[in-house]
RODO-2510 file (C-alpha; in nm, 4 decimals, decimal comma):
residues 398
     n   res          X          Y          Z
     1     m    -0,5894     0,9923    -2,8970
     2     n    -0,3752     0,9177    -2,5951
     3     t    -0,3796     0,7996    -2,2357
     4     i    -0,1410     0,9361    -1,9757
     5     i    -0,0733     0,7161    -1,6721
     6     l     0,0790     0,8838    -1,3686
     7     g     0,2742     0,6383    -1,1529
     8     g     0,4736     0,3220    -1,2121
     9     g     0,3564     0,1093    -0,9203
    10     f     0,1096    -0,1793    -0,9234
    11     g    -0,1829     0,0290    -1,0466
    12     g     0,0027     0,2215    -1,3147
    13     l     0,1741    -0,0877    -1,4532
    14     a    -0,1480    -0,2886    -1,4591
    15     a    -0,3249    -0,0065    -1,6422
    16     a    -0,0451     0,0249    -1,8995
    17     q    -0,0110    -0,3477    -1,9625
    18     t    -0,3862    -0,4035    -1,9924
    19     l    -0,4656    -0,0976    -2,2025
    20     r    -0,1896    -0,1771    -2,4529
    21     s    -0,3435    -0,5214    -2,5049
    22     l    -0,6868    -0,3708    -2,5698
    23     l    -0,6215    -0,0802    -2,8069
    24     p    -0,4381    -0,0410    -3,1392
    25     n    -0,0998     0,1313    -3,1400
    26     k    -0,2447     0,4490    -3,2911
    27     h    -0,3782     0,5161    -2,9395
    28     t    -0,0612     0,6266    -2,7654
    29     i     0,0022     0,5380    -2,4015
    30     t     0,2572     0,7150    -2,1831
    31     l     0,3526     0,6030    -1,8333
    32     i     0,5196     0,8687    -1,6180
    33     s     0,7205     0,7785    -1,3086
    34     k     0,9882     0,9642    -1,1152
    35     s     1,1520     0,6309    -1,0342
    36     s     1,3343     0,4068    -1,2789
    37     h     1,2603     0,0994    -1,0675
    38     f     0,9599    -0,1087    -0,9699
    39     l     0,9556    -0,2260    -0,6091
    40     v     0,7360    -0,4950    -0,4531
    41     g     0,6631    -0,3281    -0,1203
    42     a     0,5542    -0,6529     0,0439
    43     g     0,9204    -0,7527     0,0506
    44     k     1,0493    -0,4585     0,2545
    45     t     1,0109    -0,6514     0,5817
    46     w     1,2592    -0,9023     0,4327
    47     i     1,5138    -0,6234     0,4014
    48     v     1,4645    -0,5237     0,7653
    49     t     1,5266    -0,8772     0,8909
    50     a     1,8047    -0,9550     0,6398
    51     n     1,6065    -1,2337     0,4723
    52     r     1,6536    -1,0820     0,1249
    53     r     1,8655    -0,8217    -0,0507
    54     a     1,7145    -0,5096    -0,2050
    55     a     1,7900    -0,6370    -0,5556
    56     e     1,5608    -0,9340    -0,4905
    57     i     1,2465    -0,7233    -0,4459
    58     m     1,2935    -0,4714    -0,7258
    59     c     1,3666    -0,4500    -1,0971
    60     d     1,4087    -0,2034    -1,3829
    61     l     1,0689    -0,0465    -1,4466
    62     k     1,1317    -0,0419    -1,8239
    63     s     1,1516    -0,4217    -1,8240
    64     l     0,7843    -0,4384    -1,7196
    65     i     0,6468    -0,1772    -1,9596
    66     p     0,5035    -0,3241    -2,2815
    67     r     0,6397    -0,2395    -2,6232
    68     n     0,4596     0,0580    -2,7748
    69     v     0,4049     0,2154    -2,4344
    70     d     0,6164     0,5267    -2,3902
    71     f     0,8021     0,5666    -2,0601
    72     l     0,8863     0,9108    -1,9254
    73     q     1,1006     0,9270    -1,6145
    74     a     0,9998     1,2605    -1,4688
    75     e     0,8312     1,4218    -1,1722
    76     v     0,4674     1,5220    -1,2110
    77     q     0,4491     1,8905    -1,1204
    78     r     0,0917     1,9837    -1,2008
    79     i    -0,2316     1,8214    -1,3154
    80     s    -0,4507     2,0622    -1,5108
    81     s    -0,7591     1,8638    -1,6004
    82     s    -0,9468     2,1742    -1,7174
    83     k    -0,6727     2,2341    -1,9750
    84     a    -0,6335     1,8622    -2,0515
    85     e    -0,2640     1,8632    -1,9736
    86     v    -0,0058     1,7311    -1,7292
    87     v     0,3020     1,9347    -1,6475
    88     t     0,6171     1,7387    -1,5644
    89     s     0,9826     1,8159    -1,5010
    90     a     1,0429     1,7000    -1,8601
    91     g     0,7728     1,9136    -2,0211
    92     t     0,3970     1,9419    -2,0681
    93     l     0,1850     1,6630    -2,2155
    94     r    -0,1602     1,6834    -2,3698
    95     v    -0,4164     1,4376    -2,2307
    96     d    -0,7244     1,2613    -2,3716
    97     f    -0,7608     1,0076    -2,0884
    98     l    -0,5847     1,0309    -1,7524
    99     v    -0,5081     0,7571    -1,4982
   100     i    -0,3777     0,8762    -1,1609
   101     a    -0,1827     0,6051    -0,9808
   102     l     0,0535     0,8192    -0,7753
   103     g     0,0126     0,6332    -0,4477
   104     a     0,0501     0,8043    -0,1115
   105     d     0,3178     1,0289     0,0331
   106     l     0,4667     0,9590     0,3767
   107     k     0,4737     1,2394     0,6318
   108     m     0,6528     1,1591     0,9571
   109     s     0,6307     1,5272     1,0533
   110     a     0,2534     1,4906     1,0994
   111     v     0,3240     1,3734     1,4556
   112     p     0,5490     1,6060     1,6609
   113     g     0,8823     1,4416     1,7342
   114     l     0,8184     1,1298     1,5255
   115     a     1,0612     1,2098     1,2432
   116     e     1,3419     1,2726     1,4926
   117     s     1,2717     0,9542     1,6877
   118     a     1,1501     0,6705     1,4692
   119     y     1,2788     0,4232     1,2177
   120     s     1,0455     0,2894     0,9508
   121     f     1,0329     0,0336     0,6704
   122     y     0,7821     0,1966     0,4356
   123     t     1,0533     0,3026     0,1908
   124     l     1,3448     0,0917     0,0744
   125     d     1,6028     0,3342     0,2138
   126     e     1,4323     0,3331     0,5541
   127     a     1,4079    -0,0462     0,5532
   128     v     1,7825    -0,0710     0,4838
   129     r     1,8554     0,1849     0,7575
   130     l     1,6421    -0,0048     1,0089
   131     g     1,8052    -0,3338     0,9153
   132     e     2,1500    -0,1850     0,9742
   133     m     2,0416    -0,0547     1,3136
   134     l     1,9031    -0,3955     1,4129
   135     d     2,2399    -0,5578     1,3387
   136     g     2,3740    -0,4101     1,6612
   137     f     2,0570    -0,4237     1,8715
   138     e     2,0964    -0,6560     2,1717
   139     a     1,8260    -0,5725     2,4277
   140     g     1,5509    -0,3308     2,5262
   141     d     1,2014    -0,2085     2,4430
   142     v     1,1132    -0,2360     2,0732
   143     v     0,7908    -0,0462     2,0012
   144     l     0,6004    -0,0630     1,6721
   145     l     0,3792     0,2444     1,6477
   146     i     0,0792     0,2991     1,4190
   147     p    -0,0119     0,6648     1,4848
   148     q    -0,2639     0,7286     1,2058
   149     t    -0,4877     0,5559     0,9544
   150     p    -0,5245     0,4865     0,6691
   151     f    -0,1910     0,3355     0,5741
   152     k    -0,0945     0,1072     0,2889
   153     c    -0,0567    -0,2667     0,3418
   154     p    -0,2535    -0,3084     0,6684
   155     p    -0,0823    -0,6415     0,7532
   156     a     0,2689    -0,4922     0,7269
   157     p     0,3296    -0,3752     1,0872
   158     y     0,1975    -0,7039     1,2253
   159     e     0,4103    -0,9034     0,9843
   160     a     0,7093    -0,6915     1,0862
   161     a     0,6470    -0,7755     1,4525
   162     f     0,6275    -1,1487     1,3800
   163     l     0,9455    -1,1423     1,1716
   164     l     1,1294    -0,9407     1,4357
   165     n     1,0189    -1,1930     1,6959
   166     s     1,1565    -1,4737     1,4797
   167     m     1,4820    -1,2865     1,4134
   168     f     1,5405    -1,2157     1,7832
   169     m     1,4719    -1,5813     1,8653
   170     n     1,7210    -1,6977     1,6025
   171     r     1,9818    -1,4630     1,7467
   172     g     1,9181    -1,5931     2,0993
   173     i     1,8199    -1,2545     2,2430
   174     r     1,4390    -1,2773     2,2467
   175     d     1,4319    -1,2976     2,6272
   176     r     1,6127    -0,9628     2,6404
   177     v     1,3750    -0,7836     2,4017
   178     r     1,0313    -0,6542     2,4975
   179     l     0,8280    -0,6287     2,1767
   180     s     0,5001    -0,4332     2,1583
   181     i     0,2579    -0,2726     1,9129
   182     h     0,0720     0,0488     1,9967
   183     t    -0,1915     0,1499     1,7414
   184     v    -0,4745     0,3911     1,6826
   185     e    -0,6678     0,1004     1,5274
   186     p    -0,9396    -0,0692     1,7338
   187     a    -0,8046    -0,4107     1,6313
   188     p    -0,5526    -0,5624     1,3873
   189     m    -0,6708    -0,5204     1,0266
   190     p    -1,0210    -0,4162     1,1376
   191     t    -1,1675    -0,3998     0,7853
   192     a    -1,0865    -0,7696     0,7391
   193     g    -1,3239    -0,8572     1,0216
   194     v    -1,3299    -0,9901     1,3752
   195     e    -1,2114    -1,3416     1,2884
   196     m    -0,8928    -1,2186     1,1200
   197     s    -0,8272    -0,9787     1,4071
   198     v    -0,8625    -1,2620     1,6579
   199     v    -0,6215    -1,4813     1,4607
   200     i    -0,3560    -1,2085     1,4610
   201     r    -0,4073    -1,1282     1,8296
   202     d    -0,3765    -1,4961     1,9226
   203     l    -0,0526    -1,5215     1,7257
   204     m     0,0824    -1,2087     1,8957
   205     e     0,0024    -1,3572     2,2354
   206     k     0,1830    -1,6807     2,1480
   207     c     0,4843    -1,4770     2,0352
   208     n     0,4787    -1,2634     2,3513
   209     i     0,4123    -0,9467     2,1522
   210     a     0,2202    -0,7003     2,3695
   211     y    -0,0672    -0,5246     2,1937
   212     y    -0,2276    -0,1898     2,2779
   213     p    -0,5125    -0,0856     2,0407
   214     g    -0,7150     0,2345     2,0403
   215     n    -0,4253     0,4652     2,1319
   216     q    -0,4061     0,8018     1,9572
   217     t    -0,0486     0,9304     1,9422
   218     k     0,0013     1,2867     2,0629
   219     s     0,3770     1,3311     2,0260
   220     v     0,7149     1,1684     2,0735
   221     d     0,9940     1,2965     2,2958
   222     p     1,3215     1,1883     2,1303
   223     a     1,5377     1,3082     2,4232
   224     k     1,3512     1,1016     2,6827
   225     k     1,2587     0,8254     2,4361
   226     i     0,8930     0,8457     2,5337
   227     i     0,5728     0,8273     2,3270
   228     l     0,2877     1,0404     2,4612
   229     f    -0,0704     0,9396     2,3821
   230     q    -0,3857     1,1496     2,3863
   231     n    -0,5267     0,9428     2,6734
   232     g    -0,2330     1,0376     2,8960
   233     r    -0,0336     0,7163     2,8587
   234     e     0,3428     0,7395     2,8256
   235     v     0,5487     0,4554     2,6784
   236     h     0,9253     0,4207     2,6854
   237     y     1,1180     0,2817     2,3906
   238     d     1,4768     0,1892     2,3129
   239     l     1,3945     0,1340     1,9459
   240     l     1,0885     0,2981     1,7881
   241     i     0,9590     0,1675     1,4541
   242     a     0,6684     0,3669     1,3113
   243     v     0,4213     0,3427     1,0265
   244     p     0,4495     0,6936     0,8787
   245     p     0,1286     0,8966     0,8485
   246     h     0,0079     0,8967     0,4884
   247     e    -0,1291     1,1772     0,2725
   248     a    -0,2208     1,2297    -0,0921
   249     p     0,0636     1,3633    -0,3101
   250     r     0,0936     1,7406    -0,3391
   251     v     0,0047     1,7536    -0,7101
   252     v    -0,3216     1,5727    -0,6407
   253     r    -0,4062     1,8024    -0,3512
   254     e    -0,3372     2,1090    -0,5651
   255     a    -0,5484     1,9691    -0,8506
   256     g    -0,8572     1,9914    -0,6310
   257     l    -0,9542     1,6269    -0,6750
   258     l    -0,9796     1,5304    -0,3064
   259     n    -1,2836     1,5101    -0,0820
   260     q    -1,3061     1,5604     0,2932
   261     t    -1,1154     1,2363     0,3581
   262     g    -0,8040     1,3786     0,1940
   263     w    -0,8094     1,1231    -0,0908
   264     i    -0,9596     1,1015    -0,4400
   265     p    -1,3156     0,9639    -0,4361
   266     v    -1,3892     0,7287    -0,7256
   267     d    -1,6829     0,5343    -0,8606
   268     p    -1,6501     0,1966    -0,6846
   269     k    -1,7071    -0,0037    -1,0021
   270     t    -1,5413     0,2022    -1,2765
   271     l    -1,2748     0,3942    -1,0773
   272     k    -1,3782     0,7101    -1,2607
   273     v    -1,3334     1,0425    -1,0830
   274     d    -1,6334     1,2738    -1,0654
   275     a    -1,4654     1,5910    -1,1907
   276     p    -1,7251     1,8115    -1,3678
   277     e    -1,4700     2,0811    -1,4522
   278     s    -1,2319     1,8386    -1,6178
   279     a    -1,1968     1,8504    -1,9956
   280     v    -1,1010     1,4820    -2,0051
   281     p    -1,2096     1,1592    -1,8325
   282     i    -1,0029     1,0907    -1,5205
   283     f    -0,9569     0,7576    -1,3466
   284     a    -0,7735     0,7038    -1,0182
   285     v    -0,6493     0,3748    -0,8781
   286     g    -0,4684     0,2444    -0,5740
   287     d    -0,3504     0,4202    -0,2589
   288     v    -0,4385     0,7712    -0,3785
   289     t    -0,8110     0,6854    -0,3721
   290     v    -1,0811     0,6454    -0,1096
   291     l    -1,3490     0,3879    -0,1821
   292     p    -1,6327     0,3479     0,0735
   293     l    -1,7565    -0,0079     0,1221
   294     p    -2,1281    -0,0936     0,1116
   295     g    -2,1199    -0,3084     0,4242
   296     r    -2,0069    -0,2529     0,7798
   297     y    -1,9671    -0,4462     1,1049
   298     k    -2,1198    -0,1717     1,3191
   299     a    -2,3978     0,0597     1,2056
   300     d    -2,2076     0,3720     1,3140
   301     a    -1,8687     0,2654     1,1743
   302     p    -1,8435     0,3007     0,7946
   303     l    -1,5619     0,1181     0,6170
   304     v    -1,3336     0,1990     0,3253
   305     l    -1,1307    -0,0314     0,1034
   306     p    -0,7818    -0,0977     0,2443
   307     k    -0,4823     0,0461     0,0605
   308     a    -0,2906    -0,2443    -0,0938
   309     g    -0,0985    -0,3276    -0,4106
   310     v    -0,3335    -0,6090    -0,5098
   311     f    -0,6267    -0,3673    -0,5167
   312     a    -0,4257    -0,1090    -0,7095
   313     a    -0,3433    -0,3723    -0,9719
   314     s    -0,7039    -0,4887    -1,0063
   315     q    -0,8230    -0,1301    -1,0296
   316     g    -0,5623    -0,0515    -1,2943
   317     v    -0,6967    -0,3370    -1,5053
   318     v    -1,0540    -0,2126    -1,4646
   319     a    -0,9612     0,1490    -1,5481
   320     a    -0,7900     0,0242    -1,8646
   321     h    -1,1021    -0,1663    -1,9701
   322     q    -1,3156     0,1418    -1,9046
   323     i    -1,0906     0,3585    -2,1210
   324     a    -1,0739     0,1012    -2,4000
   325     a    -1,4521     0,0727    -2,3998
   326     a    -1,4861     0,4514    -2,4309
   327     v    -1,2348     0,4659    -2,7160
   328     l    -1,3950     0,1774    -2,9048
   329     g    -1,7523     0,2878    -2,8360
   330     k    -1,8433    -0,0351    -2,6598
   331     p    -1,9690    -0,1155    -2,3087
   332     s    -1,6958    -0,2232    -2,0689
   333     p    -1,6951    -0,5944    -1,9838
   334     m    -1,5294    -0,5371    -1,6480
   335     d    -1,6089    -0,3589    -1,3226
   336     f    -1,4071    -0,3594    -1,0007
   337     d    -1,5391    -0,6345    -0,7724
   338     g    -1,3715    -0,5439    -0,4430
   339     k    -1,1895    -0,8768    -0,4182
   340     g    -0,8280    -0,9151    -0,3169
   341     f    -0,5806    -1,0981    -0,0994
   342     c    -0,2903    -1,0337     0,1335
   343     y    -0,0104    -1,2270     0,2986
   344     i     0,1003    -1,2102     0,6607
   345     e     0,4263    -1,3848     0,7381
   346     v     0,4477    -1,5159     1,0915
   347     g     0,8107    -1,6340     1,0951
   348     g     0,9661    -1,9728     1,0359
   349     n     0,8940    -1,9513     0,6611
   350     k     0,5205    -1,9669     0,7279
   351     a     0,2470    -1,7271     0,6214
   352     i    -0,1268    -1,6696     0,6186
   353     k    -0,2954    -1,5782     0,2934
   354     g    -0,6190    -1,3889     0,3528
   355     e    -0,8636    -1,3729     0,0626
   356     g    -1,1226    -1,1003     0,0959
   357     s    -1,4455    -1,0018    -0,0730
   358     f    -1,4881    -0,6455     0,0459
   359     f    -1,8090    -0,5537    -0,1374
   360     d    -2,0035    -0,8337     0,0320
   361     l    -2,3027    -0,7614     0,2552
   362     p    -2,3737    -0,7240     0,5390
   363     h    -1,9960    -0,6769     0,5777
   364     p    -1,6667    -0,7737     0,4112
   365     v    -1,5691    -1,1402     0,4241
   366     m    -1,2093    -1,2616     0,4490
   367     k    -1,1218    -1,6306     0,4348
   368     r    -0,7937    -1,7648     0,5668
   369     r    -0,6163    -2,0875     0,6614
   370     a    -0,3786    -2,1667     0,9434
   371     p    -0,0252    -2,0437     0,8690
   372     d     0,1947    -2,2871     0,6785
   373     e     0,4912    -2,3062     0,4447
   374     a     0,2762    -2,3490     0,1327
   375     q     0,1235    -2,0045     0,1788
   376     f     0,4701    -1,8582     0,2334
   377     r     0,5847    -2,0133    -0,0956
   378     d     0,2757    -1,8656    -0,2588
   379     k     0,3878    -1,5194    -0,1474
   380     l     0,7338    -1,5816    -0,2899
   381     e     0,5805    -1,6788    -0,6241
   382     w     0,3523    -1,3738    -0,6212
   383     v     0,6507    -1,1415    -0,5698
   384     k     0,8446    -1,3230    -0,8420
   385     s     0,5541    -1,2988    -1,0862
   386     w     0,5510    -0,9187    -1,0612
   387     l     0,9254    -0,8853    -1,1017
   388     e     0,9104    -1,1052    -1,4113
   389     g     0,6203    -0,9157    -1,5689
   390     r     0,3547    -1,1812    -1,5050
   391     g     0,1926    -0,9979    -1,2162
   392     v    -0,1333    -0,8815    -1,3730
   393     g    -0,2203    -1,2247    -1,5078
   394     e    -0,1073    -1,4099    -1,1965
   395     s    -0,3074    -1,1824    -0,9649
   396     h    -0,6261    -1,2522    -1,1555
   397     r    -0,5728    -1,6260    -1,1503
   398     r    -0,5263    -1,6432    -0,7744
***
């Protein structure tokens, strides 16, 4: 028997590492990724602000894959669950168990004019490009735009704003830069709760970062450097930094595994996909999924689990335990518990670590402390642990 894992990010790696530790080598495991590198996305804001080099937030993917796990660097072209096979640019593979950890695709073209107008930091290349542009930036309106939800790493645009504020202060030009965030969200990190949103808003006020929530982007005019919103507002920018709209990868869309949200629905505890026509069990983890939460802050406002690497990793571990239990004919000892954490750097080598329990009732609960250097060092160690292959174990100990 075999397990095919699609994707070499947090979720795919966690699934591969965990499953190999649970099953004998006669059960073959193959991880497929189009990239040869593993990247810790939480470090891309460091690239933008020149706090780290690209080599410091990435490593060779093969160095993290356990012995006796096959690695295939290829592009996934088709998922045929009814035929129990995956078609890749390197050939077709038979499947007994399938784990989909393909993440989300970025689609700037979803908003008219955005691709022609905006910089971003949601890929390494874009983060490098933005950093190079900022080298020569001296004054003007810097706008961070969040045009659509959901997007991965909900703290990222707010962290970017804080780090930009710190960078401009260090360069002595902060008084010549007007920094603002315009978002479709009702509040910063709304799923984390009112208290976390208030903390972030207070910090933005102290940093003189203007904040405009509840604004649906209509289009961007690159010639006039104006953002047009559905409510009629127009905002000028000299530098536009956008969170790209996200969508499920094409192969997942074509496989017919999505629901009306545009993402793969999974069992909240087992991460199994309800696919009656599939010839094999399918599990999906990480950004490619949608996972409704049992609680909510407002009766008419349902919540879903945020897209974040820590959740993808935890889900990969759970999916591996579910598969191992099925192979060995035993009940699984592990379900996904909806717990995770995130870091928000605020500048000055300080950070906030939020620890959330998202399955709690009557609503998710996120605990946090005031920003300090210890929490920043904790983020550094977390990034290091993943690049050194200790990530799965370290994440579960935190």
